[in-house]
N, C-alpha and C positions, 0 to 999 in steps of 0.2 A: 481332371486334375491339371491345372495350369502349370506351365513350366516354372513360373515365378515362385511356386510353392516348393519346388524341389531344390535341394542342396546336397551335392555329393562332396564328402569330406573324408579325411583319413580316420581310421579307427582310433578311438581314445580309450583310456583305462575305464572310464565310466560307462562305456558301451559293453563291457564284459557280460553283464547280466542279460542284456537284450540279445547279443549274439549267441550266448550259451543256450538261451531258450530256443532260438531259431535252429541251432544245430541239433538240439534234441527233437524238435518238431519235424525238421526236414530230413535228417539223416540218422536219427537215433544215435548221435555221436556227441562226444564232449568237445570242448574248445581248447586249442593250444594257444594260450594267451600270448606268449612271446611271438609266435608266428603271426598272429593277428595284429599285434602291436607294430610289427615290422612291415606287414604287407596288406593289412586289412583296409577296406573302404566301406563307408556307411552312407546310405541315402536317407535324408530327412524330408519329411513332409510337414509343413507348418510347425517346424521345430521339433518334431518327434521322429525317431528312427523307425523306418519301415522296411528296410532292405539292407543287405550286406553281401560282400564278396571278398575273396582273396585274389590278388594279382601279383605274381612273383616273376621277376626277370628270369627268363629261361628260353634260350633259343632252341633251334632244331637243326640237325644235319640233313642237308638236301644236296644231292649231286656231289658229295664229298667235301662240302664246305659248310661252315656254321652260319646260320641265318639268325640274327638277333630277334628275340621275341619275348612274349610274356605268357606265362602259364596261368590260366584262369581256373578257379575252383571255388567250391562252397558258395555258389550263387544262390541266395536265399531271399525270399520275399515273405513278409508276414501274411498270414492267411487272409486277413481282412483287406489287404491291399493288392491282391493278385488280380490279374486280368484288367489292369488299369495302366498298362504301359510302363510300369515301374522298372521291371527287369531290363527292358530295352534301353531306358534312359540311363540307368546305372551303368550298363555295359558300354554304351556309347561314350559316356563321360570318362570312364576309366581307361578305355582303349585309346581315346584321343590323347589323354595325358601321357600314356606310355609311348604312343607314336611320336609325340614331341620329344620324348627322351631317347629315341633311337630304335624302338621296337619296330620290326617290319611285319611280323606275323603274330597272331594270337592263337593259342591252342588250349583245348579243354577236353575233359572226358565227360560226356553228357549223361544225365539221368533220363533225358527225353530229347528227341531230335528236333521236333517242330519249333519250340521257342527259340532255339539257337539258329535254326535255318532262317527264321524271320529276322534275326539279327545279323545275317550275312555269313554265318558259318556253314560249312559243309563237311561231310565225312572225309577226312584226309587219309585215314589208314585205320589199322586195327591193332589191338594187342592179341596175339595168338598164343594159345597154350597147347603144347603137344604132349602126347603120351606114348610110351613104348615100354615093353618089358625089358628090364636090365639083362635078362638072360639072352636077349637077342643081340647084345653087343658083339661085334666081330672081334676075333682074337688075332694076335700076331703082329699088331701095329706097334711102332715105336711110341713110347710115352715119356713125358717129362716127369720129374718128381713132384710130389704134392705135399704141402704142409699146411698147418693151420694159419689163418690170417693173423698178423701182428700189427700193432698200431703203427709201426715204422713203415708198413707197406702202403699207407694211404696214397702217397704221391705216385707210387708204381701202379696202383690200381687205376688212378686217373689217367695215366699215360697209356696203359693197354686199352682202357675203355675208349679213349679218343681214337686210337688206331683202329679199333673195331668199328666205331661209329662212322669213321670216314668211308668205310666200304659198305655201310648200311644206308638206309634211307628213312629219315623220320625220327631218329633217336634224339633224345634231349641233349642239348649242350650243357654239360654239368660244370657249374662254377664250384669253387671251394665251398661256398655257402650251401649249395645244393647237396654236395656230398655230406657235409657235416650236419645239415639239418634234415635231410630227406632220406639218405641212403644208409649211413653208418649207425644212427642211433639204435636201430633194431638189432644190429650185430653186437653193439656194446652192451645192450640190455640182456642179451641172451635169447631174445625172441627169434633170432635167425642165426644161422651158422655160416661161416665163410672159410674157404680154403684158397690157396694160391698155387698155381703151377710154376715151377722153377726149372731153369736150365742154365748151367754154367753161372749160377749165382744171381741170375736176372729173372724177374717175374715175367712170365710169358702168358699169363691168363689168370682168371679167378672164377669162382662160383659161389653164389649165395643161395641159401635155401632155408625153408622152414619145414617142420614135421608136424602136419595136422594130426589132431587126435583121431583115434580109430572111431569109425561110426558106431552108433549105439548097437549093442548086440554082438560086436566083435571083440576079440581078445584085446584088452586095453594096452598090453605091452607091445603090440604090433604098431608100426608106424610107416607112413609113406613119405617119400621125399618129394617136395614141391619146390623146384628150383626157381628162384626169382630171377636170377641172372646167370648165364654161362657166357663168359667173354674170353675169347682165345685169339692168339696171334699166329698160331701154327697148327698143323695137323697133330703134332705130338702133344701140344698143350690141350687141345680139344679132347683128344683121346684120354689123356690123364684125368681131366676133370670129369668126364662122363663115367669113367671107371670108379672114381672116388665117390660120386653120387650114387652109383649102383651099389657100392658097398655100404653106404650110409643107411639105406632102407632095410626093412625086414625082408627076408627071403620070400620071393614070390610076389612082392608088391610092385606095381608099376611105378615108373619114374615119370614125372611131369616137369615141363619147363616152358618158359616163355621164350619165343624166338620168332624167326622169320621163315616164311615158305621158301625164301631164296637162300637161306644159309645152308651150310654143308653138313649139319649134324646128322641128317638122315643117312648119310653115307657110312656112318659107323654102326648101323643096325642091319641085321639080316631080316628083320620083320619091319615093314614100313611104319614109321611113326605116323600117328593120325592127329588131326586137330580135334580136340574134345571141347574147346571153348574159344570163342573170339568175341571181342567187344570193341566198338569203334571209338576213335578219338576224332575230334573235329578241328578244323583250322579256318581262320579268316585272315586274309591279307589286309593289313591296316596301313601299309605304305608300299604302294606298288613298285615304284622305281627302286626303293631300297631292297625290297624282297627279291626282285629279279636280278639286281646287281650282286647281291650277296650269295645267291645260290650258285652251285656248280653245274656244268653242262657237259655233254659228251665232247671230248677234246677234238674230234675229227669233224665236228659240225660247224659250218659257216653259213649263217642265215640272217637275213634282215626281214623283219615283219612289222606291220603296223596293225595293232589290235585295239578295238574299242571294248571297254568293259562296261556293261550295263549297270547302272546305279551310281557310277562316278559322274563327275560334272559333264553335262551335255556339251558336244562340240569338241571334246578332247579324246585323244587316243594315245596309246603307248607305242613308241617306236623302240623295237628291240634289235640290237645288233649283237649277234652271237658269234664268237670265234675263239679258238684256243681255250675252250672250257670256261670262258667268262662271258658276261653279258653287260652291255651298256644299255640302260633303259632311261627314257625320258618322255615327258608328256609332249604331245604335238597336236597341231590342228590339221594334219594331213588326213586325207580320206582313208579310212581303215580298210584292210583287206578282209577282215573277219571281225565278227562281234561275238563276245562270250559273256555269259552272265557272271555276276560276282561269285556265286557259289560254284558255278562250273569252272571258273578260273582257279579257285582254291583247290578243287579236286585234280585239275590238270597239273597245277604247280607241284603238288606232292607226288604225283605219279600214280595216284589211285585210279584215275580215269584217263583213258586214251583219247586222243583228239577225235578219232572216228566214233568212239562210243559217245562222246560229248555231243557230236553232231546228231547222231541218231536220237538222243534224248532231248534234243532241242535246246541244249545249253550252249551250243556253239553254232554259228551260222556263217557260211562263206559260199560265194558263187564263183570264186576264182579258181581255175584249175591249178592243182599243185599246192595250194595254200594249206590244205588239210594235212598233207604229208609233211610239209615243212614244220608246221606246229608240232606234229607228232615226233619228229626227230629232235626238236629242241627240248621237249620235256620227257624224253625217254629215260627211264631209270628203274631201279629195282622196286619190289613191293614195299610200300611204306608201312612201318610198324614202330613199336617202341616197347621198352621194358616198363617204364614208369607209370604208376597210377597216382593221380594227385587231385 
């Protein structure tokens, strides 16, 4: 299929039937027309639509700073046109457009890893779900008060989420549109529940959860609490939210929540919470200097590095000057101290892969003494994860 036959354009109203059919075929799901009208893209071949995808502006928090980005989802190719380079062409076109608009990274939750690895993505982190018995919650700790979420709390939720995200790694940078279009609709519809923790009149945290139906054969009035988000700014707010969630479920039912292996919620239980489910998300760097400049770094690290990234233009490398928690990055023709693959760099950037592990896997190569340790100190950070599924 020649490139002259391919045209990537924005979704139009007349594409609704085509995209709705693809959604049923690929995901057994319906179409959100307004979402597609705002963020949808369609690839045509010889004047006929053959593929589609969503691309929404949404950055991520890395090293305590927001990195501008784009969230990719619902990438679909008509059955008759698969295995013809269609998906790769669509992705490259849309990502290039968003890079020109200021996006530095692209993130997605894959249904399969291989096709996205071919497109330069690599696993950047995971969504982790933990489970623990509410009866194992420790007693005696100070707690904030808890009340139901109210519409007037929206701005306060965004503020405590941002404070929480700054000390995490990989969470989505939520714009007002992301809150209104992706997070709050399920609460407003009643499909999810939400409470806020309060101290001295100020919101100190929140929790959102749903209550899945009892499995077949069990008593239908019993329910389990599956927390979508537990966000806290203090020990007393975390304790209050966990206790509220414990009371929301039927007696004897386990509590599950999405969180990080690095967060402190396990400290509130006398029985160790366990990970009962984990699923990867993937990242690709689409503007290297912008991504490296936007990210945060350990404040006590002062390092200069010249790195070559395989798959970028030959003869070029990246000069990184890191100090005071920030990085200045620019392309250079200097000889590199190390070379890293595009996918390996993505995993280094998020903190999922250490420099030493990247070298063992063949994703990073250096023969200069000390370079590996310097790379490792630059990208040292907590386990990357996120709440959001998109």
